[in-house]
N, C-alpha and C positions, 0 to 999 in steps of 0.2 A: 746784458752780460752775456759776450760770446762764451760759447760752452765748446771744448773737443774733449770727447771720449766715447771711449768705445764700451756699447752694451752689449754682452752678450748673452743671445739668446736660448745657445743649444748649443751641446758639447760632446755628441755621441757619435762614434763613426757609422757607419752602416746601418746599426740599426738602435732606435732609443732606449733608453731602459728605464728603471724607474726612478731614477733620479736625474739621468740626462737626456732633454731634448737631441733630436737629430737638428744639426746645425742650423746657423742662425746667429750674423752679426751683423750691427746698426753703428754705423759712425758717425756722428755728431760733431760738427766739422761746421763749428760759429753758427751761420744760420740755413745751413744743410745734411741732408742725412743721406748715406750711404749706406744700402743693405747689402752685404755681403752672403751668399750663398744660402738664400732660403729653404730649409728642408722643412721636410713634414711639420707643422703643427708651429711653422714660425707666427702666423697669424695670432693665436692665441698669447703666443711666448710673446710679442709687443704687448696685447695689452696688458697682460701681469706686469714688463718691466715699467707700463708708463706709457709707451711708444703710441705712436696711428699713423696711418697713411697718410694724411696729412705729412708728416715730417719726413718723408719721399722723397728726393730729389733721383737717387740713381741706384740703381740694380745692380752689381754684378756676379757674374753666377760665372768661377773657376774651371768649369766640368758640367755632365750632364749624366756622372752618378747620382741615383735616388734620395740617397743622404744630403746631398748640396743641392737640387732644386726641385723636391717634390712638391715644398710648401709657394711654388712662383707661381698654380693658378690661382690658390686663396689670396695670395697677395696682388697679384695684379684684378680679379674683380676686387679684392676692398678697396683699391685703389677708384675703377670706375662707380662703384656704390659709394662712395661716399666723397662722387665729383670731386676730386681735389685738383683745384685750380691753379696750378702751375704747371708745367713741365716735368716731364719724368722719362727718364733714359733705361734703358736695358744696355749691358753689355756683357759678352757671352762668346767663347768659341762660334767662330763660322759654321763651321764642321756640324755642330749640335743646333742648326735650324731646324731641321724637322723636329727636335723634340722638345724646339723652343716653342713654337708655332702648336704644339700637339697639349702642349701645358698654359699656353697662352689662353688656345679655346676650347678649353678641356671639357667644359659642361656650354650650356646656353647662358647667357647674360648678356643685359642691357650694357654694350660699351659706349661709355660718355666722354672719356678720356683717353686721348690718341698716347699711349706709350711710343716712346722713340726707339727703334732697334737700332743699334749699332753694333755688330756682331764683331768680335776680334778675328783676324785672319793672321797677323804676324807682331812681332815684339814693337811696340813703338809710344810715341802718342794717342788717349785716345782723344782728351780734352783739356780744354786750356782756359780757365777762367781767373777772376782775378784774384782769389783766394787757395787758389792749386793746380797744378798740373795731375791729371792724371794716366799713368804712364800702365802698358801691362807686358808681360814676360812668359815667353812659353815655359811649360814646369814638365817631369817627366815621368808619366803617367801612363798604364795601361790604355786609355781616351786623352786624347787630346784636352788637354786642361794649363790655364794660365792665371799667374798670382799677378797680382794688383799692387801698385806703389800710388802715393799722393804725397807729390809735392810742393810745399809753399813757397812762393817768390822771396828771395832773399829780402832783407830790408834795411832800416838805417836805425843806430842804436844812435843817440845823443850825447853826447860826454859832456858834462855840466863843470867842468874843470877847465878843459877849452875851449866853450863856447864864456863861460868870464873870460880866458887870458884874450879874447879878441871881441870884450864889450857888449858881447849878445846877448840879448836876454829881451822876455814879454813877446811883443806880439812878431818880432823881431825873427824870434826861433822857427815859428810856422813860415815867415816868410823863408826863410834859408831854405828848409826842410822842401817849401811848394817849389821854387827857382832854382834850388843847386847853387845859387854864390849869391855874397850879401858885403856890396859894397868892396868887391875884389876877394872874398873871402869865399872857398869853393865848400860846398858841403862838405868835401871828403877831408876838411880838414878841423873839423869840430865832431865829428863822429867815426865811429865804424860801423863796419857790416855786421847786419842782425839774421845770422842765419837762417835761412822759412826751416820750419818742421816739418818730420818726414815719416810717415806713416807706411807700412806693408803688410798684404794678407797672404798668407802662402799657405797652399791646401795641397789636395792628393798630390805626392810627389818624390819622387828619389832625390837624392841630391845630384846637382845640375847649375850648370852656369847659371842659369835663368834664379836660381833660391842666393845665391852671392849677390848676383847682379840689385833684386828685391830687397834684400837685407842691408844694404851699403847705408851706415850710416845714419839707422833707421832711429827715431827718438820712441818710437812704440811699434815692435813687430808684435803682428798675429801667428802663428808657425802651427801646422800637424807636428803632432808626435804621436802616432796612434800607437806604436809599440815602445819598449821597454828596451834596451841594449841589449840581452840576453837572446833576444829576438829580429836580430838586424837580418838576419839571411832571409828571413819571411818577410819583413819590411822591404827589402829589397825586389823579393818577388812580385810582393804586388804592388810596386810602388809607394811604399811610403817611408816616412823617418820615424827614427828613433828618439826620446827624449835628451841622447849624448850628443845623436848629431842633428838636430836640431839647434842646439845650446850651441855646438862649437863653432856653427855657421855663423849663428851672432855674435859670438864671442870674436871672430874672425871680422867681420862686419863694422865691429863699433858699435852694438844697439845699446841703448840704454837702458829700456824696459822691455822685457821679452813675456810674454803670452803663451803659453803650451795650453795647445786645446787637442780636439780629434782621438778622444780615446777607445780604445777598444774595449769592448767589454768583459776582456776577457782580465779585464786588471780590476783588482779592489780597493788598492794604498794609491789614492792621490800623492802621496806622501813621497815614494818612490820615483815618481817623474822630476820632482824639486830635488832630490837626491843625486840622481843623475846629472842631472843639468848640469848640477854644481861641480860635482866631480869631473862632469868635461869642463871646466874651467870658465864658465859664464862667470862674471862679479858682479853684474849690471843689478837693475830692479827684475825682480822675478815672481811670474804669475801663474798655478797652476788654475788653470781657468774653468767656472762652474757654473750655471744657467744663474741668469739673471743677475750677474757679476757689473759694476760700472768698473770702466779701468779708465783713468783720465789719462788724456796725454802727459807726456812727463814736463814741468814747467822750463821755459827756456832758459840756458845756462847765461 
């Protein structure tokens, strides 16, 4: 059975706390797993969450600040130790190639799996598969940073009343889906477009064009809200978002489920992030993330 869900491995910004690990997010998308921003301790958090190296098909790093990448060394070595049998591709800013190289070869180990390096140098499509298109957009942070977006191809939803009106039933339903036409009846006459699902991952950034492009029309948006609104000036100075800014961007983009994460250790009341997001006008489903939380991708409308 296909599964589409976000597994939250860590939610702390800059430093881990007693209750929050460094960043780490695993997106399960049908039979694939995409690991975003593996911070320090990600390998252990995967174990606690019931995720294995064999679950990983891609690793996407937004930027090379330590809380987003220090776990990369352990994850890559675990991929090799477990001899993952399928290809694993790593995406990260090309400008940080030296950091990726240092992390990949931080210690001596037996390299048994050829992790494919696919660095990001500009906005655009990174990969196309039958299940999704993976895109990147540049963000606004003191070091080069990219956000990622997953878009499922549109499909078609069969309409029983129209099928019945044209006398199409049984095996003929499969035939018209496969061939696009049956006895002069086009597929469009008995079906409608089923919009593909969309997921976006937006980490360390100020508000910018990239944030809005990534969030547009998302079913599930994972976005940093490092600061509360009263510290907006501090957020801008350090290249981050507040809870209200993240929520307004989600509202304007028509996001269905908003996941706030990457919280500064200065705050001890998670409920305040939700309160400020609601005050900013976001009315969709809202989650203030915590470690080891599982968030399903919303069902299609």
